C-alpha positions, 0 to 999 in steps of 0.5 A, a space after each residue: 485801300 483793303 483788299 476785301 470787303 466793301 470798298 475795297 479793290 474786290 468792290 473796284 473788280 468787280 465793277 470792271 467785270 461788270 463792265 465786261 459782261 455787259 460789254 460781251 452781250 453787247 459784243 455778241 449781239 454784233 457779231 449775230 448782226 453781222 452773222 445776218 448781214 452777212 448773208 445780203 453781202 456778196 462775196 465775190 469782190 473779197 480776198 482774205 488773206 492767209 499762210 500759205 506754205 512760201 508766204 501771204 496767198 489771197 484765197 476768196 471768202 466764202 460763206 462757209 468760212 463766216 459762218 465757221 469764223 463766227 461760231 468760232 467767236 460766238 463760242 469764244 464770247 460765250 465761254 467768257 460770258 461763262 467764265 465772267 459770271 461766276 467770276 463776277 459770283 466769286 468777286 461779289 463774295 471778296 465785296 462782301 468780306 467773305 471769300 471762302 464761300 465753298 461756292 466759290 471752290 465751285 465756281 472756281 472749277 467751273 472756270 477752269 474746265 471751261 477756260 479748257 474747253 477754250 484752249 481746246 477750241 483754239 486748238 482745233 481752229 488752225 486745223 478746221 480751217 484747212 478744211 475749208 482752204 487746203 492750200 493755206 498753211 496750218 501749223 501747230 506750236 506748242 509754244 502757244 498752249 503755255 501761258 493757257 495751261 499754265 492759267 489753268 492749271 493756276 485756277 484749278 490751284 487757285 479752287 484747292 486753296 479756297 477749299 481749304 480755307 473754306 474748311 479752315 473757316 468752318 472748324 474756327 465757326 465750330 470751336 468755342 
């Protein structure tokens, strides 16, 4: 099976990205529905389990935590939708057999910046949680950053590879 062009692996991946994109929109609708319903549910019967300094602790569920968690989830889904939309556009050009489009360079850079934003948002999640629940034990682990940073750098390197490919393609088109 070919990697590029119609009927290729890129076409198959484009379909998978389409499914993921629309599934995320459905997930966003569910999250918004949960958010609306959460205002009508009494919270005094629910607890959350958090990491404490001496092990797990139970704390009462609060509306502040619900709003905070749902805002975090919505922001992650929004960033994922942003990333997937650009990836779908990149794979559309791959499936068409035209990978070295200058727009792909721009799309990949936007994906890299969006992924950087997601990493920063995830870094901020735990410390901000300690504002709502001061009794929780918030730990920052540098090891959690290795894969995300590597992924972001890989996307930026790929954008430069696509830029070079577009430049070479343009030079070839000018050659008689």
